[in-house]
Structure formats: C-alpha cells, structure tokens
PQR file with spaces between the fields and no chain letter, atoms N, CA, C, O and H, PARSE charges and radii, in Angstrom:
ATOM       1  N    MET     1     -17.575  -41.802 -127.987 -0.4000 1.5000
ATOM       2  CA   MET     1     -18.497  -42.532 -128.837 -0.0000 2.0000
ATOM       3  C    MET     1     -17.957  -42.562 -130.269  0.5500 1.7000
ATOM       4  O    MET     1     -17.442  -41.564 -130.773 -0.5500 1.4000
ATOM       5  N    GLN     2     -18.082  -43.683 -130.890 -0.4000 1.5000
ATOM       6  CA   GLN     2     -17.636  -43.862 -132.256 -0.0000 2.0000
ATOM       7  C    GLN     2     -18.625  -43.238 -133.235  0.5500 1.7000
ATOM       8  O    GLN     2     -19.835  -43.264 -133.007 -0.5500 1.4000
ATOM       9  H    GLN     2     -18.501  -44.494 -130.481  0.4000 1.0000
ATOM      10  N    GLU     3     -18.104  -42.679 -134.325 -0.4000 1.5000
ATOM      11  CA   GLU     3     -18.973  -42.152 -135.368 -0.0000 2.0000
ATOM      12  C    GLU     3     -19.115  -43.173 -136.472  0.5500 1.7000
ATOM      13  O    GLU     3     -18.167  -43.879 -136.814 -0.5500 1.4000
ATOM      14  H    GLU     3     -17.122  -42.658 -134.510  0.4000 1.0000
ATOM      15  N    ALA     4     -20.303  -43.240 -137.018 -0.4000 1.5000
ATOM      16  CA   ALA     4     -20.553  -44.119 -138.166 -0.0000 2.0000
ATOM      17  C    ALA     4     -21.505  -43.408 -139.101  0.5500 1.7000
ATOM      18  O    ALA     4     -22.454  -42.752 -138.672 -0.5500 1.4000
ATOM      19  H    ALA     4     -21.073  -42.666 -136.740  0.4000 1.0000
ATOM      20  N    TRP     5     -21.241  -43.548 -140.363 -0.4000 1.5000
ATOM      21  CA   TRP     5     -22.069  -42.929 -141.391 -0.0000 2.0000
ATOM      22  C    TRP     5     -22.714  -44.012 -142.224  0.5500 1.7000
ATOM      23  O    TRP     5     -22.100  -45.043 -142.502 -0.5500 1.4000
ATOM      24  H    TRP     5     -20.470  -44.082 -140.711  0.4000 1.0000
ATOM      25  N    VAL     6     -23.953  -43.780 -142.624 -0.4000 1.5000
ATOM      26  CA   VAL     6     -24.669  -44.718 -143.485 -0.0000 2.0000
ATOM      27  C    VAL     6     -25.169  -43.968 -144.713  0.5500 1.7000
ATOM      28  O    VAL     6     -25.360  -42.752 -144.690 -0.5500 1.4000
ATOM      29  H    VAL     6     -24.452  -42.943 -142.398  0.4000 1.0000
ATOM      30  N    GLN     7     -25.371  -44.716 -145.769 -0.4000 1.5000
ATOM      31  CA   GLN     7     -25.913  -44.155 -146.998 -0.0000 2.0000
ATOM      32  C    GLN     7     -27.414  -44.402 -147.020  0.5500 1.7000
ATOM      33  O    GLN     7     -27.878  -45.509 -146.742 -0.5500 1.4000
ATOM      34  H    GLN     7     -25.216  -45.704 -145.788  0.4000 1.0000
ATOM      35  N    LEU     8     -28.163  -43.365 -147.352 -0.4000 1.5000
ATOM      36  CA   LEU     8     -29.604  -43.483 -147.461 -0.0000 2.0000
ATOM      37  C    LEU     8     -30.031  -43.208 -148.896  0.5500 1.7000
ATOM      38  O    LEU     8     -29.376  -42.460 -149.621 -0.5500 1.4000
ATOM      39  H    LEU     8     -27.787  -42.466 -147.578  0.4000 1.0000
ATOM      40  N    GLN     9     -31.131  -43.822 -149.290 -0.4000 1.5000
ATOM      41  CA   GLN     9     -31.705  -43.574 -150.609 -0.0000 2.0000
ATOM      42  C    GLN     9     -33.223  -43.608 -150.478  0.5500 1.7000
ATOM      43  O    GLN     9     -33.782  -44.572 -149.954 -0.5500 1.4000
ATOM      44  H    GLN     9     -31.663  -44.430 -148.701  0.4000 1.0000
ATOM      45  N    CYS    10     -33.880  -42.572 -150.946 -0.4000 1.5000
ATOM      46  CA   CYS    10     -35.338  -42.522 -150.895 -0.0000 2.0000
ATOM      47  C    CYS    10     -35.913  -43.559 -151.861  0.5500 1.7000
ATOM      48  O    CYS    10     -35.552  -43.569 -153.038 -0.5500 1.4000
ATOM      49  H    CYS    10     -33.426  -41.789 -151.371  0.4000 1.0000
ATOM      50  N    PRO    11     -36.804  -44.431 -151.377 -0.5600 1.5000
ATOM      51  CA   PRO    11     -37.408  -45.417 -152.259  0.2800 2.0000
ATOM      52  C    PRO    11     -38.358  -44.793 -153.287  0.5500 1.7000
ATOM      53  O    PRO    11     -38.724  -45.442 -154.267 -0.5500 1.4000
ATOM      54  N    ASP    12     -38.752  -43.549 -153.066 -0.4000 1.5000
ATOM      55  CA   ASP    12     -39.690  -42.896 -153.977 -0.0000 2.0000
ATOM      56  C    ASP    12     -38.968  -42.061 -155.041  0.5500 1.7000
ATOM      57  O    ASP    12     -39.131  -42.312 -156.235 -0.5500 1.4000
ATOM      58  H    ASP    12     -38.455  -43.022 -152.270  0.4000 1.0000
ATOM      59  N    CYS    13     -38.175  -41.074 -154.618 -0.4000 1.5000
ATOM      60  CA   CYS    13     -37.524  -40.177 -155.584 -0.0000 2.0000
ATOM      61  C    CYS    13     -36.090  -40.596 -155.900  0.5500 1.7000
ATOM      62  O    CYS    13     -35.466  -40.022 -156.792 -0.5500 1.4000
ATOM      63  H    CYS    13     -38.043  -40.870 -153.648  0.4000 1.0000
ATOM      64  N    GLU    14     -35.565  -41.578 -155.192 -0.4000 1.5000
ATOM      65  CA   GLU    14     -34.226  -42.140 -155.380 -0.0000 2.0000
ATOM      66  C    GLU    14     -33.091  -41.165 -155.077  0.5500 1.7000
ATOM      67  O    GLU    14     -31.963  -41.377 -155.522 -0.5500 1.4000
ATOM      68  H    GLU    14     -36.072  -42.045 -154.467  0.4000 1.0000
ATOM      69  N    GLU    15     -33.374  -40.097 -154.323 -0.4000 1.5000
ATOM      70  CA   GLU    15     -32.333  -39.171 -153.878 -0.0000 2.0000
ATOM      71  C    GLU    15     -31.404  -39.915 -152.913  0.5500 1.7000
ATOM      72  O    GLU    15     -31.871  -40.708 -152.096 -0.5500 1.4000
ATOM      73  H    GLU    15     -34.290  -39.925 -153.962  0.4000 1.0000
ATOM      74  N    ASN    16     -30.098  -39.665 -153.002 -0.4000 1.5000
ATOM      75  CA   ASN    16     -29.096  -40.288 -152.140 -0.0000 2.0000
ATOM      76  C    ASN    16     -28.471  -39.254 -151.227  0.5500 1.7000
ATOM      77  O    ASN    16     -28.296  -38.100 -151.621 -0.5500 1.4000
ATOM      78  H    ASN    16     -29.718  -39.020 -153.666  0.4000 1.0000
ATOM      79  N    TRP    17     -28.131  -39.658 -150.002 -0.4000 1.5000
ATOM      80  CA   TRP    17     -27.399  -38.817 -149.080 -0.0000 2.0000
ATOM      81  C    TRP    17     -26.801  -39.688 -147.985  0.5500 1.7000
ATOM      82  O    TRP    17     -27.122  -40.872 -147.882 -0.5500 1.4000
ATOM      83  H    TRP    17     -28.274  -40.594 -149.682  0.4000 1.0000
ATOM      84  N    GLU    18     -25.927  -39.100 -147.165 -0.4000 1.5000
ATOM      85  CA   GLU    18     -25.315  -39.796 -146.046 -0.0000 2.0000
ATOM      86  C    GLU    18     -25.799  -39.161 -144.755  0.5500 1.7000
ATOM      87  O    GLU    18     -26.139  -37.979 -144.710 -0.5500 1.4000
ATOM      88  H    GLU    18     -25.666  -38.138 -147.249  0.4000 1.0000
ATOM      89  N    ALA    19     -25.824  -39.976 -143.701 -0.4000 1.5000
ATOM      90  CA   ALA    19     -26.224  -39.468 -142.396 -0.0000 2.0000
ATOM      91  C    ALA    19     -25.383  -40.133 -141.320  0.5500 1.7000
ATOM      92  O    ALA    19     -24.974  -41.286 -141.453 -0.5500 1.4000
ATOM      93  H    ALA    19     -25.548  -40.937 -143.738  0.4000 1.0000
ATOM      94  N    ASN    20     -25.132  -39.389 -140.256 -0.4000 1.5000
ATOM      95  CA   ASN    20     -24.439  -39.934 -139.102 -0.0000 2.0000
ATOM      96  C    ASN    20     -25.451  -40.778 -138.325  0.5500 1.7000
ATOM      97  O    ASN    20     -26.562  -40.320 -138.054 -0.5500 1.4000
ATOM      98  H    ASN    20     -25.464  -38.451 -140.148  0.4000 1.0000
ATOM      99  N    VAL    21     -25.078  -41.987 -137.971 -0.4000 1.5000
ATOM     100  CA   VAL    21     -25.986  -42.886 -137.263 -0.0000 2.0000
ATOM     101  C    VAL    21     -26.466  -42.262 -135.950  0.5500 1.7000
ATOM     102  O    VAL    21     -27.597  -42.500 -135.526 -0.5500 1.4000
ATOM     103  H    VAL    21     -24.176  -42.359 -138.191  0.4000 1.0000
ATOM     104  N    ALA    22     -25.618  -41.474 -135.315 -0.4000 1.5000
ATOM     105  CA   ALA    22     -25.988  -40.835 -134.049 -0.0000 2.0000
ATOM     106  C    ALA    22     -27.163  -39.876 -134.217  0.5500 1.7000
ATOM     107  O    ALA    22     -27.857  -39.574 -133.246 -0.5500 1.4000
ATOM     108  H    ALA    22     -24.699  -41.281 -135.660  0.4000 1.0000
ATOM     109  N    ASP    23     -27.391  -39.396 -135.432 -0.4000 1.5000
ATOM     110  CA   ASP    23     -28.482  -38.450 -135.705 -0.0000 2.0000
ATOM     111  C    ASP    23     -29.782  -39.149 -136.114  0.5500 1.7000
ATOM     112  O    ASP    23     -30.798  -38.489 -136.336 -0.5500 1.4000
ATOM     113  H    ASP    23     -26.827  -39.641 -136.221  0.4000 1.0000
ATOM     114  N    LEU    24     -29.753  -40.478 -136.214 -0.4000 1.5000
ATOM     115  CA   LEU    24     -30.926  -41.232 -136.683 -0.0000 2.0000
ATOM     116  C    LEU    24     -31.606  -41.971 -135.536  0.5500 1.7000
ATOM     117  O    LEU    24     -31.001  -42.221 -134.493 -0.5500 1.4000
ATOM     118  H    LEU    24     -28.929  -41.015 -136.034  0.4000 1.0000
ATOM     119  N    SER    25     -32.851  -42.310 -135.745 -0.4000 1.5000
ATOM     120  CA   SER    25     -33.639  -43.053 -134.760 -0.0000 2.0000
ATOM     121  C    SER    25     -33.543  -44.545 -135.039  0.5500 1.7000
ATOM     122  O    SER    25     -32.706  -44.988 -135.827 -0.5500 1.4000
ATOM     123  H    SER    25     -33.342  -42.107 -136.592  0.4000 1.0000
ATOM     124  N    SER    26     -34.394  -45.305 -134.395 -0.4000 1.5000
ATOM     125  CA   SER    26     -34.420  -46.750 -134.594 -0.0000 2.0000
ATOM     126  C    SER    26     -34.932  -47.074 -136.000  0.5500 1.7000
ATOM     127  O    SER    26     -35.657  -46.274 -136.591 -0.5500 1.4000
ATOM     128  H    SER    26     -35.074  -44.945 -133.756  0.4000 1.0000
ATOM     129  N    PRO    27     -34.562  -48.242 -136.540 -0.5600 1.5000
ATOM     130  CA   PRO    27     -34.958  -48.613 -137.904  0.2800 2.0000
ATOM     131  C    PRO    27     -36.469  -48.663 -138.131  0.5500 1.7000
ATOM     132  O    PRO    27     -36.921  -48.543 -139.270 -0.5500 1.4000
ATOM     133  N    ASP    28     -37.255  -48.837 -137.067 -0.4000 1.5000
ATOM     134  CA   ASP    28     -38.708  -48.952 -137.219 -0.0000 2.0000
ATOM     135  C    ASP    28     -39.453  -47.627 -137.124  0.5500 1.7000
ATOM     136  O    ASP    28     -40.669  -47.594 -137.317 -0.5500 1.4000
ATOM     137  H    ASP    28     -36.887  -48.934 -136.142  0.4000 1.0000
ATOM     138  N    THR    29     -38.752  -46.538 -136.832 -0.4000 1.5000
ATOM     139  CA   THR    29     -39.430  -45.249 -136.727 -0.0000 2.0000
ATOM     140  C    THR    29     -39.756  -44.700 -138.114  0.5500 1.7000
ATOM     141  O    THR    29     -39.098  -45.043 -139.096 -0.5500 1.4000
ATOM     142  H    THR    29     -37.765  -46.566 -136.675  0.4000 1.0000
ATOM     143  N    THR    30     -40.759  -43.862 -138.185 -0.4000 1.5000
ATOM     144  CA   THR    30     -41.136  -43.234 -139.446 -0.0000 2.0000
ATOM     145  C    THR    30     -40.117  -42.160 -139.781  0.5500 1.7000
ATOM     146  O    THR    30     -39.724  -41.364 -138.928 -0.5500 1.4000
ATOM     147  H    THR    30     -41.294  -43.584 -137.388  0.4000 1.0000
ATOM     148  N    PHE    31     -39.706  -42.154 -141.017 -0.4000 1.5000
ATOM     149  CA   PHE    31     -38.676  -41.228 -141.494 -0.0000 2.0000
ATOM     150  C    PHE    31     -39.176  -40.592 -142.785  0.5500 1.7000
ATOM     151  O    PHE    31     -39.850  -41.245 -143.581 -0.5500 1.4000
ATOM     152  H    PHE    31     -40.026  -42.800 -141.709  0.4000 1.0000
ATOM     153  N    ALA    32     -38.848  -39.329 -142.990 -0.4000 1.5000
ATOM     154  CA   ALA    32     -39.281  -38.618 -144.201 -0.0000 2.0000
ATOM     155  C    ALA    32     -38.077  -38.217 -145.033  0.5500 1.7000
ATOM     156  O    ALA    32     -37.061  -37.776 -144.496 -0.5500 1.4000
ATOM     157  H    ALA    32     -38.300  -38.799 -142.343  0.4000 1.0000
ATOM     158  N    CYS    33     -38.191  -38.369 -146.331 -0.4000 1.5000
ATOM     159  CA   CYS    33     -37.143  -37.952 -147.268 -0.0000 2.0000
ATOM     160  C    CYS    33     -36.968  -36.440 -147.162  0.5500 1.7000
ATOM     161  O    CYS    33     -37.946  -35.693 -147.125 -0.5500 1.4000
ATOM     162  H    CYS    33     -39.016  -38.728 -146.768  0.4000 1.0000
ATOM     163  N    LYS    34     -35.727  -36.005 -147.116 -0.4000 1.5000
ATOM     164  CA   LYS    34     -35.454  -34.566 -147.009 -0.0000 2.0000
ATOM     165  C    LYS    34     -35.777  -33.810 -148.291  0.5500 1.7000
ATOM     166  O    LYS    34     -35.895  -32.585 -148.274 -0.5500 1.4000
ATOM     167  H    LYS    34     -34.933  -36.613 -147.146  0.4000 1.0000
ATOM     168  N    ASP    35     -35.923  -34.530 -149.406 -0.4000 1.5000
ATOM     169  CA   ASP    35     -36.213  -33.858 -150.678 -0.0000 2.0000
ATOM     170  C    ASP    35     -37.694  -33.881 -151.043  0.5500 1.7000
ATOM     171  O    ASP    35     -38.280  -32.837 -151.326 -0.5500 1.4000
ATOM     172  H    ASP    35     -35.827  -35.525 -149.420  0.4000 1.0000
ATOM     173  N    CYS    36     -38.305  -35.077 -151.038 -0.4000 1.5000
ATOM     174  CA   CYS    36     -39.691  -35.185 -151.515 -0.0000 2.0000
ATOM     175  C    CYS    36     -40.719  -35.323 -150.390  0.5500 1.7000
ATOM     176  O    CYS    36     -41.919  -35.192 -150.631 -0.5500 1.4000
ATOM     177  H    CYS    36     -37.828  -35.926 -150.808  0.4000 1.0000
ATOM     178  N    GLY    37     -40.256  -35.587 -149.157 -0.4000 1.5000
ATOM     179  CA   GLY    37     -41.169  -35.701 -148.029 -0.0000 2.0000
ATOM     180  C    GLY    37     -41.822  -37.064 -147.883  0.5500 1.7000
ATOM     181  O    GLY    37     -42.618  -37.270 -146.967 -0.5500 1.4000
ATOM     182  H    GLY    37     -39.281  -35.693 -148.961  0.4000 1.0000
ATOM     183  N    HIS    38     -41.496  -38.003 -148.774 -0.4000 1.5000
ATOM     184  CA   HIS    38     -42.067  -39.360 -148.716 -0.0000 2.0000
ATOM     185  C    HIS    38     -41.713  -39.997 -147.376  0.5500 1.7000
ATOM     186  O    HIS    38     -40.566  -39.922 -146.937 -0.5500 1.4000
ATOM     187  H    HIS    38     -40.849  -37.835 -149.517  0.4000 1.0000
ATOM     188  N    GLU    39     -42.696  -40.626 -146.723 -0.4000 1.5000
ATOM     189  CA   GLU    39     -42.483  -41.224 -145.404 -0.0000 2.0000
ATOM     190  C    GLU    39     -42.584  -42.742 -145.455  0.5500 1.7000
ATOM     191  O    GLU    39     -43.496  -43.299 -146.065 -0.5500 1.4000
ATOM     192  H    GLU    39     -43.628  -40.687 -147.079  0.4000 1.0000
ATOM     193  N    ARG    40     -41.634  -43.397 -144.805 -0.4000 1.5000
ATOM     194  CA   ARG    40     -41.600  -44.856 -144.625 -0.0000 2.0000
ATOM     195  C    ARG    40     -40.793  -45.141 -143.372  0.5500 1.7000
ATOM     196  O    ARG    40     -40.303  -44.225 -142.711 -0.5500 1.4000
ATOM     197  H    ARG    40     -40.893  -42.944 -144.310  0.4000 1.0000
ATOM     198  N    ARG    41     -40.662  -46.428 -143.052 -0.4000 1.5000
ATOM     199  CA   ARG    41     -39.786  -46.801 -141.944 -0.0000 2.0000
ATOM     200  C    ARG    41     -38.355  -46.432 -142.323  0.5500 1.7000
ATOM     201  O    ARG    41     -37.968  -46.549 -143.486 -0.5500 1.4000
ATOM     202  H    ARG    41     -41.060  -47.172 -143.588  0.4000 1.0000
ATOM     203  N    LEU    42     -37.580  -45.993 -141.357 -0.4000 1.5000
ATOM     204  CA   LEU    42     -36.199  -45.606 -141.611 -0.0000 2.0000
ATOM     205  C    LEU    42     -35.415  -46.736 -142.268  0.5500 1.7000
ATOM     206  O    LEU    42     -34.577  -46.474 -143.130 -0.5500 1.4000
ATOM     207  H    LEU    42     -37.894  -45.898 -140.412  0.4000 1.0000
ATOM     208  N    ALA    43     -35.664  -47.975 -141.886 -0.4000 1.5000
ATOM     209  CA   ALA    43     -34.960  -49.124 -142.453 -0.0000 2.0000
ATOM     210  C    ALA    43     -35.106  -49.188 -143.968  0.5500 1.7000
ATOM     211  O    ALA    43     -34.205  -49.673 -144.651 -0.5500 1.4000
ATOM     212  H    ALA    43     -36.346  -48.188 -141.186  0.4000 1.0000
ATOM     213  N    GLU    44     -36.208  -48.717 -144.496 -0.4000 1.5000
ATOM     214  CA   GLU    44     -36.450  -48.769 -145.931 -0.0000 2.0000
ATOM     215  C    GLU    44     -35.633  -47.731 -146.705  0.5500 1.7000
ATOM     216  O    GLU    44     -35.557  -47.793 -147.932 -0.5500 1.4000
ATOM     217  H    GLU    44     -36.941  -48.323 -143.941  0.4000 1.0000
ATOM     218  N    PHE    45     -35.026  -46.784 -145.999 -0.4000 1.5000
ATOM     219  CA   PHE    45     -34.190  -45.774 -146.628 -0.0000 2.0000
ATOM     220  C    PHE    45     -32.723  -46.185 -146.692  0.5500 1.7000
ATOM     221  O    PHE    45     -31.928  -45.517 -147.353 -0.5500 1.4000
ATOM     222  H    PHE    45     -35.088  -46.733 -145.002  0.4000 1.0000
ATOM     223  N    MET    46     -32.350  -47.271 -146.019 -0.4000 1.5000
ATOM     224  CA   MET    46     -30.964  -47.718 -146.044 -0.0000 2.0000
ATOM     225  C    MET    46     -30.610  -48.195 -147.449  0.5500 1.7000
ATOM     226  O    MET    46     -31.318  -49.017 -148.031 -0.5500 1.4000
ATOM     227  H    MET    46     -32.996  -47.814 -145.482  0.4000 1.0000
ATOM     228  N    LYS    47     -29.516  -47.676 -147.985 -0.4000 1.5000
ATOM     229  CA   LYS    47     -29.150  -47.989 -149.370 -0.0000 2.0000
ATOM     230  C    LYS    47     -28.701  -49.442 -149.518  0.5500 1.7000
ATOM     231  O    LYS    47     -28.993  -50.081 -150.529 -0.5500 1.4000
ATOM     232  H    LYS    47     -28.941  -47.008 -147.513  0.4000 1.0000
ATOM     233  N    THR    48     -27.995  -49.963 -148.520 -0.4000 1.5000
ATOM     234  CA   THR    48     -27.507  -51.346 -148.601 -0.0000 2.0000
ATOM     235  C    THR    48     -27.856  -52.099 -147.325  0.5500 1.7000
ATOM     236  O    THR    48     -28.217  -51.502 -146.310 -0.5500 1.4000
ATOM     237  H    THR    48     -27.758  -49.444 -147.699  0.4000 1.0000
ATOM     238  N    ALA    49     -27.742  -53.402 -147.396 -0.4000 1.5000
ATOM     239  CA   ALA    49     -27.978  -54.233 -146.214 -0.0000 2.0000
ATOM     240  C    ALA    49     -26.942  -53.905 -145.136  0.5500 1.7000
ATOM     241  O    ALA    49     -27.247  -53.940 -143.944 -0.5500 1.4000
ATOM     242  H    ALA    49     -27.449  -53.886 -148.220  0.4000 1.0000
ATOM     243  N    ARG    50     -25.732  -53.592 -145.557 -0.4000 1.5000
ATOM     244  CA   ARG    50     -24.681  -53.243 -144.588 -0.0000 2.0000
ATOM     245  C    ARG    50     -25.038  -51.957 -143.854  0.5500 1.7000
ATOM     246  O    ARG    50     -24.793  -51.855 -142.652 -0.5500 1.4000
ATOM     247  H    ARG    50     -25.484  -53.564 -146.525  0.4000 1.0000
ATOM     248  N    ASP    51     -25.605  -50.981 -144.538 -0.4000 1.5000
ATOM     249  CA   ASP    51     -26.041  -49.745 -143.877 -0.0000 2.0000
ATOM     250  C    ASP    51     -27.076  -50.053 -142.801  0.5500 1.7000
ATOM     251  O    ASP    51     -27.038  -49.473 -141.716 -0.5500 1.4000
ATOM     252  H    ASP    51     -25.804  -51.064 -145.514  0.4000 1.0000
ATOM     253  N    LEU    52     -27.996  -50.961 -143.098 -0.4000 1.5000
ATOM     254  CA   LEU    52     -29.000  -51.349 -142.111 -0.0000 2.0000
ATOM     255  C    LEU    52     -28.345  -52.046 -140.921  0.5500 1.7000
ATOM     256  O    LEU    52     -28.729  -51.798 -139.778 -0.5500 1.4000
ATOM     257  H    LEU    52     -28.027  -51.432 -143.980  0.4000 1.0000
ATOM     258  N    GLU    53     -27.376  -52.901 -141.165 -0.4000 1.5000
ATOM     259  CA   GLU    53     -26.659  -53.584 -140.076 -0.0000 2.0000
ATOM     260  C    GLU    53     -25.980  -52.573 -139.160  0.5500 1.7000
ATOM     261  O    GLU    53     -26.038  -52.702 -137.937 -0.5500 1.4000
ATOM     262  H    GLU    53     -27.063  -53.102 -142.093  0.4000 1.0000
ATOM     263  N    VAL    54     -25.339  -51.573 -139.745 -0.4000 1.5000
ATOM     264  CA   VAL    54     -24.664  -50.538 -138.947 -0.0000 2.0000
ATOM     265  C    VAL    54     -25.683  -49.797 -138.106  0.5500 1.7000
ATOM     266  O    VAL    54     -25.457  -49.585 -136.914 -0.5500 1.4000
ATOM     267  H    VAL    54     -25.291  -51.468 -140.739  0.4000 1.0000
ATOM     268  N    LEU    55     -26.791  -49.402 -138.694 -0.4000 1.5000
ATOM     269  CA   LEU    55     -27.846  -48.699 -137.956 -0.0000 2.0000
ATOM     270  C    LEU    55     -28.330  -49.536 -136.784  0.5500 1.7000
ATOM     271  O    LEU    55     -28.482  -49.023 -135.675 -0.5500 1.4000
ATOM     272  H    LEU    55     -26.974  -49.574 -139.662  0.4000 1.0000
ATOM     273  N    GLU    56     -28.574  -50.816 -137.019 -0.4000 1.5000
ATOM     274  CA   GLU    56     -29.065  -51.695 -135.957 -0.0000 2.0000
ATOM     275  C    GLU    56     -28.043  -51.876 -134.843  0.5500 1.7000
ATOM     276  O    GLU    56     -28.428  -52.033 -133.684 -0.5500 1.4000
ATOM     277  H    GLU    56     -28.451  -51.233 -137.920  0.4000 1.0000
ATOM     278  N    GLN    57     -26.761  -51.859 -135.160 -0.4000 1.5000
ATOM     279  CA   GLN    57     -25.715  -51.990 -134.135 -0.0000 2.0000
ATOM     280  C    GLN    57     -25.690  -50.806 -133.192  0.5500 1.7000
ATOM     281  O    GLN    57     -25.323  -50.947 -132.025 -0.5500 1.4000
ATOM     282  H    GLN    57     -26.449  -51.732 -136.101  0.4000 1.0000
ATOM     283  N    PHE    58     -26.074  -49.645 -133.683 -0.4000 1.5000
ATOM     284  CA   PHE    58     -26.040  -48.437 -132.860 -0.0000 2.0000
ATOM     285  C    PHE    58     -27.369  -48.143 -132.170  0.5500 1.7000
ATOM     286  O    PHE    58     -27.495  -47.145 -131.460 -0.5500 1.4000
ATOM     287  H    PHE    58     -26.371  -49.530 -134.631  0.4000 1.0000
ATOM     288  N    GLU    59     -28.336  -48.989 -132.372 -0.4000 1.5000
ATOM     289  CA   GLU    59     -29.673  -48.775 -131.797 -0.0000 2.0000
ATOM     290  C    GLU    59     -29.630  -48.862 -130.304  0.5500 1.7000
ATOM     291  O    GLU    59     -30.659  -48.709 -129.646 -0.5500 1.4000
ATOM     292  H    GLU    59     -28.233  -49.799 -132.949  0.4000 1.0000
C-alpha cells in the first residue's frame, strides 16, 4: 500500500500538523483537533484543496 501524507489545519485554533491518510477516516466523518478539541467534518481540516483530493482518493 502506498503512503500519503496530508496537511491539516484546525479552522478554530489554526494549529497545523501532518497525518498519514491511512490513519484518517472518510472526509465526512467528525474529526477533533488534537490541540483544542474543536470538532468538524474531517474535510474542513484539510489545509489545501489538494490535501482534500488526496484524502478522497484513498477513501
């Protein structure tokens, strides 16, 4: 299996981090920021449109 990493950014506290796509769920699942606990759809944490495209390809 290929590895892919995406950049995430919390829409609330603006904390940035990277995650392996294999460790993430579908873009529509609820996701919580590891720093502030803010919850939204995982897709809303993708830093760029390209990060979202990569996530969707591995769904």
